[in-house]
DRENVOMI-370688 format. One record per residue (C-alpha): residue number from 0; x, y, z. Coordinates in nm, 3 decimals, decimal comma. Layout:
REM DRENVOMI-370688
+-----+---------+---------+---------+
:   i :      px :      py :      pz :
+-----+---------+---------+---------+
: NUM :       X :       Y :       Z :
...
+-----+---------+---------+---------+
This chain:
REM DRENVOMI-370688
+-----+---------+---------+---------+
:   i :      px :      py :      pz :
+-----+---------+---------+---------+
:   0 :  15,476 :   9,790 :   6,812 :
:   1 :  15,523 :  10,162 :   6,877 :
:   2 :  15,678 :  10,302 :   7,194 :
:   3 :  15,336 :  10,422 :   7,310 :
:   4 :  15,191 :  10,073 :   7,270 :
:   5 :  15,492 :   9,932 :   7,454 :
:   6 :  15,431 :  10,161 :   7,750 :
:   7 :  15,060 :  10,079 :   7,746 :
:   8 :  15,135 :   9,707 :   7,755 :
:   9 :  15,382 :   9,761 :   8,039 :
:  10 :  15,118 :   9,957 :   8,231 :
:  11 :  14,863 :   9,680 :   8,178 :
:  12 :  15,111 :   9,422 :   8,300 :
:  13 :  15,204 :   9,613 :   8,613 :
:  14 :  14,842 :   9,701 :   8,682 :
:  15 :  14,724 :   9,341 :   8,686 :
:  16 :  15,043 :   9,190 :   8,833 :
:  17 :  14,884 :   9,126 :   9,170 :
:  18 :  14,588 :   8,946 :   9,013 :
:  19 :  14,811 :   8,740 :   8,785 :
:  20 :  15,055 :   8,646 :   9,061 :
:  21 :  14,769 :   8,524 :   9,278 :
:  22 :  14,597 :   8,345 :   8,992 :
:  23 :  14,911 :   8,173 :   8,865 :
:  24 :  15,054 :   8,138 :   9,218 :
:  25 :  15,374 :   8,306 :   9,114 :
:  26 :  15,623 :   8,330 :   9,405 :
:  27 :  15,727 :   8,687 :   9,467 :
:  28 :  16,053 :   8,594 :   9,636 :
:  29 :  16,350 :   8,383 :   9,523 :
:  30 :  16,376 :   8,020 :   9,630 :
:  31 :  16,559 :   7,946 :   9,953 :
:  32 :  16,868 :   7,737 :  10,012 :
:  33 :  17,009 :   7,630 :  10,348 :
:  34 :  17,295 :   7,857 :  10,448 :
:  35 :  17,461 :   7,937 :  10,777 :
:  36 :  17,454 :   8,287 :  10,922 :
:  37 :  17,696 :   8,507 :  10,733 :
:  38 :  17,745 :   8,250 :  10,457 :
:  39 :  17,757 :   8,367 :  10,096 :
:  40 :  17,416 :   8,384 :   9,927 :
:  41 :  17,333 :   8,539 :   9,590 :
:  42 :  16,985 :   8,563 :   9,433 :
:  43 :  16,925 :   8,717 :   9,092 :
:  44 :  16,706 :   8,721 :   8,781 :
:  45 :  16,847 :   8,691 :   8,429 :
:  46 :  16,970 :   9,017 :   8,280 :
:  47 :  16,701 :   9,263 :   8,171 :
:  48 :  16,854 :   9,228 :   7,825 :
:  49 :  16,723 :   8,872 :   7,825 :
:  50 :  16,373 :   9,017 :   7,845 :
:  51 :  16,447 :   9,218 :   7,530 :
:  52 :  16,588 :   8,904 :   7,371 :
:  53 :  16,261 :   8,715 :   7,432 :
:  54 :  16,057 :   9,009 :   7,305 :
:  55 :  16,248 :   9,012 :   6,976 :
:  56 :  16,124 :   8,666 :   6,882 :
:  57 :  15,780 :   8,753 :   7,015 :
:  58 :  15,753 :   9,060 :   6,790 :
:  59 :  15,875 :   8,865 :   6,487 :
:  60 :  15,616 :   8,592 :   6,543 :
:  61 :  15,345 :   8,847 :   6,620 :
:  62 :  15,411 :   9,045 :   6,303 :
:  63 :  15,397 :   8,729 :   6,090 :
:  64 :  15,068 :   8,620 :   6,246 :
:  65 :  14,913 :   8,967 :   6,229 :
:  66 :  15,010 :   9,009 :   5,864 :
:  67 :  14,852 :   8,673 :   5,784 :
:  68 :  14,532 :   8,772 :   5,966 :
:  69 :  14,528 :   9,112 :   5,797 :
:  70 :  14,578 :   8,953 :   5,456 :
:  71 :  14,289 :   8,715 :   5,526 :
:  72 :  14,063 :   9,002 :   5,629 :
:  73 :  14,154 :   9,198 :   5,313 :
:  74 :  14,069 :   8,895 :   5,100 :
:  75 :  13,730 :   8,872 :   5,272 :
:  76 :  13,671 :   9,244 :   5,215 :
:  77 :  13,750 :   9,208 :   4,844 :
:  78 :  13,517 :   8,912 :   4,815 :
:  79 :  13,236 :   9,072 :   5,016 :
:  80 :  13,279 :   9,423 :   5,152 :
:  81 :  12,978 :   9,394 :   5,385 :
:  82 :  13,107 :   9,077 :   5,547 :
:  83 :  13,449 :   9,238 :   5,573 :
:  84 :  13,305 :   9,534 :   5,763 :
:  85 :  13,123 :   9,300 :   6,000 :
:  86 :  13,446 :   9,114 :   6,066 :
:  87 :  13,653 :   9,430 :   6,117 :
:  88 :  13,603 :   9,451 :   6,494 :
:  89 :  13,653 :   9,077 :   6,562 :
:  90 :  13,963 :   9,083 :   6,342 :
:  91 :  14,100 :   9,379 :   6,537 :
:  92 :  14,039 :   9,199 :   6,867 :
:  93 :  14,205 :   8,882 :   6,737 :
:  94 :  14,507 :   9,083 :   6,624 :
:  95 :  14,551 :   9,300 :   6,935 :
:  96 :  14,438 :   9,093 :   7,236 :
:  97 :  14,663 :   8,787 :   7,185 :
:  98 :  14,961 :   9,020 :   7,148 :
:  99 :  14,890 :   9,183 :   7,485 :
: 100 :  14,839 :   8,845 :   7,652 :
: 101 :  15,161 :   8,708 :   7,504 :
: 102 :  15,346 :   9,022 :   7,614 :
: 103 :  15,224 :   8,972 :   7,970 :
: 104 :  15,323 :   8,605 :   7,965 :
: 105 :  15,676 :   8,698 :   7,855 :
: 106 :  15,710 :   8,928 :   8,155 :
: 107 :  15,566 :   8,663 :   8,384 :
: 108 :  15,816 :   8,412 :   8,253 :
: 109 :  16,102 :   8,652 :   8,319 :
: 110 :  15,980 :   8,744 :   8,667 :
: 111 :  15,955 :   8,376 :   8,766 :
: 112 :  16,312 :   8,294 :   8,663 :
: 113 :  16,545 :   8,293 :   8,963 :
: 114 :  16,900 :   8,177 :   9,023 :
: 115 :  17,018 :   8,129 :   9,381 :
: 116 :  17,373 :   8,045 :   9,478 :
: 117 :  17,531 :   7,964 :   9,815 :
: 118 :  17,871 :   7,825 :   9,907 :
: 119 :  17,738 :   7,472 :   9,868 :
: 120 :  17,477 :   7,463 :   9,592 :
: 121 :  17,296 :   7,628 :   9,303 :
: 122 :  16,920 :   7,637 :   9,257 :
: 123 :  16,733 :   7,744 :   8,943 :
: 124 :  16,361 :   7,817 :   8,936 :
: 125 :  16,116 :   7,897 :   8,661 :
: 126 :  15,753 :   7,838 :   8,570 :
: 127 :  15,421 :   8,021 :   8,576 :
: 128 :  15,146 :   7,770 :   8,642 :
: 129 :  15,382 :   7,485 :   8,734 :
: 130 :  15,688 :   7,594 :   8,933 :
: 131 :  16,003 :   7,396 :   8,850 :
: 132 :  16,313 :   7,402 :   9,067 :
: 133 :  16,645 :   7,234 :   8,988 :
: 134 :  16,920 :   7,212 :   9,251 :
: 135 :  17,276 :   7,087 :   9,216 :
: 136 :  17,553 :   7,075 :   9,474 :
: 137 :  17,893 :   7,212 :   9,382 :
: 138 :  18,076 :   6,901 :   9,503 :
: 139 :  17,912 :   6,712 :   9,213 :
: 140 :  17,988 :   6,969 :   8,942 :
: 141 :  18,220 :   6,842 :   8,669 :
: 142 :  18,211 :   7,123 :   8,414 :
: 143 :  18,092 :   7,481 :   8,372 :
: 144 :  18,092 :   7,640 :   8,029 :
: 145 :  17,950 :   7,950 :   7,862 :
: 146 :  17,752 :   7,952 :   7,538 :
: 147 :  17,670 :   8,254 :   7,324 :
: 148 :  17,512 :   8,268 :   6,981 :
: 149 :  17,503 :   8,562 :   6,738 :
: 150 :  17,173 :   8,695 :   6,874 :
: 151 :  17,297 :   8,650 :   7,231 :
: 152 :  17,607 :   8,847 :   7,137 :
: 153 :  17,392 :   9,129 :   7,000 :
: 154 :  17,203 :   9,155 :   7,331 :
: 155 :  17,513 :   9,102 :   7,544 :
: 156 :  17,389 :   8,789 :   7,719 :
: 157 :  17,509 :   8,430 :   7,748 :
: 158 :  17,398 :   8,091 :   7,873 :
: 159 :  17,595 :   7,933 :   8,156 :
: 160 :  17,569 :   7,553 :   8,157 :
: 161 :  17,657 :   7,372 :   8,480 :
: 162 :  17,712 :   6,998 :   8,438 :
: 163 :  17,735 :   6,736 :   8,709 :
: 164 :  17,861 :   6,380 :   8,690 :
: 165 :  17,676 :   6,179 :   8,429 :
: 166 :  17,580 :   6,471 :   8,206 :
: 167 :  17,596 :   6,408 :   7,832 :
: 168 :  17,539 :   6,601 :   7,513 :
: 169 :  17,249 :   6,372 :   7,428 :
: 170 :  17,050 :   6,534 :   7,706 :
: 171 :  17,051 :   6,854 :   7,504 :
: 172 :  16,996 :   7,194 :   7,659 :
: 173 :  16,636 :   7,283 :   7,718 :
: 174 :  16,513 :   7,623 :   7,830 :
: 175 :  16,592 :   7,543 :   8,190 :
: 176 :  16,742 :   7,219 :   8,314 :
: 177 :  16,760 :   6,856 :   8,214 :
: 178 :  16,899 :   6,554 :   8,394 :
: 179 :  17,242 :   6,642 :   8,527 :
: 180 :  17,258 :   6,990 :   8,381 :
: 181 :  17,145 :   7,329 :   8,504 :
: 182 :  17,104 :   7,593 :   8,234 :
: 183 :  17,131 :   7,955 :   8,346 :
: 184 :  16,988 :   8,165 :   8,063 :
: 185 :  17,018 :   8,536 :   8,001 :
: 186 :  17,332 :   8,592 :   8,207 :
: 187 :  17,482 :   8,936 :   8,149 :
: 188 :  17,808 :   8,866 :   8,340 :
: 189 :  17,888 :   8,505 :   8,246 :
: 190 :  18,260 :   8,517 :   8,332 :
: 191 :  18,189 :   8,645 :   8,681 :
: 192 :  17,918 :   8,384 :   8,740 :
: 193 :  18,140 :   8,105 :   8,610 :
: 194 :  18,425 :   8,216 :   8,835 :
: 195 :  18,192 :   8,224 :   9,137 :
: 196 :  18,074 :   7,872 :   9,061 :
: 197 :  18,423 :   7,733 :   8,996 :
: 198 :  18,555 :   7,896 :   9,313 :
: 199 :  18,288 :   7,712 :   9,514 :
: 200 :  18,347 :   7,390 :   9,324 :
: 201 :  18,719 :   7,403 :   9,411 :
: 202 :  18,640 :   7,493 :   9,770 :
: 203 :  18,394 :   7,205 :   9,810 :
: 204 :  18,650 :   6,959 :   9,671 :
: 205 :  18,919 :   7,092 :   9,904 :
: 206 :  18,678 :   7,059 :  10,194 :
: 207 :  18,616 :   6,699 :  10,090 :
: 208 :  18,990 :   6,623 :  10,113 :
: 209 :  19,023 :   6,802 :  10,444 :
: 210 :  18,725 :   6,673 :  10,636 :
: 211 :  18,731 :   6,678 :  11,010 :
: 212 :  18,939 :   6,382 :  11,136 :
: 213 :  18,773 :   6,109 :  11,334 :
: 214 :  18,807 :   6,077 :  11,711 :
: 215 :  19,049 :   5,786 :  11,671 :
: 216 :  19,264 :   5,988 :  11,433 :
: 217 :  19,270 :   6,281 :  11,674 :
: 218 :  19,373 :   6,055 :  11,963 :
: 219 :  19,647 :   5,901 :  11,752 :
: 220 :  19,775 :   6,242 :  11,651 :
: 221 :  19,782 :   6,351 :  12,016 :
: 222 :  20,048 :   6,088 :  12,092 :
: 223 :  20,359 :   6,253 :  11,963 :
: 224 :  20,715 :   6,126 :  11,940 :
: 225 :  20,791 :   6,211 :  12,303 :
: 226 :  20,494 :   6,012 :  12,428 :
: 227 :  20,592 :   5,712 :  12,222 :
: 228 :  20,948 :   5,735 :  12,358 :
: 229 :  20,824 :   5,727 :  12,717 :
: 230 :  20,603 :   5,428 :  12,644 :
: 231 :  20,896 :   5,249 :  12,484 :
: 232 :  21,110 :   5,303 :  12,795 :
: 233 :  20,831 :   5,170 :  13,020 :
: 234 :  20,795 :   4,865 :  12,797 :
: 235 :  21,171 :   4,794 :  12,818 :
: 236 :  21,168 :   4,821 :  13,200 :
: 237 :  20,875 :   4,580 :  13,220 :
: 238 :  21,062 :   4,332 :  13,004 :
: 239 :  21,376 :   4,368 :  13,221 :
: 240 :  21,173 :   4,290 :  13,533 :
: 241 :  21,037 :   3,981 :  13,368 :
+-----+---------+---------+---------+
């Protein structure tokens, strides 16, 4: 598609965004996660390069379909020129309209993808008609790794996979999340995101080892060596009196 057609499709998308967001009930804001005042909170979409990545496969598929439709129309014209002329306008609509609709759906898909991170958990959201959210807590995270294929490398994006206890390769990696995995697609700064996650994973584990002591433990700690010495002397005097 030419640059002019690209801009026209973008204009159409932005022009009907309000109608589409109301119709599909697309949330305009990122999902929320409980966080204390002043606590770390990061909300972001995939990289804009991920949008270009999705469009690449869209254009390839669109060109294949349009060429097939065009070839069919040419065959009809050769067989019967009059019928071919009658089918010219419907063929044009079939070729153009689905492309515009698919283009809009790609943008909608991108705009509905959110990643939200706090000090305690990660939440991923996507979906147009059905909104899907997947939340994992950092204390349960077992592994975080980065994946990048040749096409990802070309666009400068990666997929960050966050695995919790019980995750297995048999679960696969869908477009979003499965079982005990959260898949963060289209990440332009994967090393930074992985470091942020691992930092919070380590912090949550340290917090687990250093939980607030119980009341009994605090009372026991309050009795130091000096206190125990005094008690021992009192005990010896009581025994002497007996």
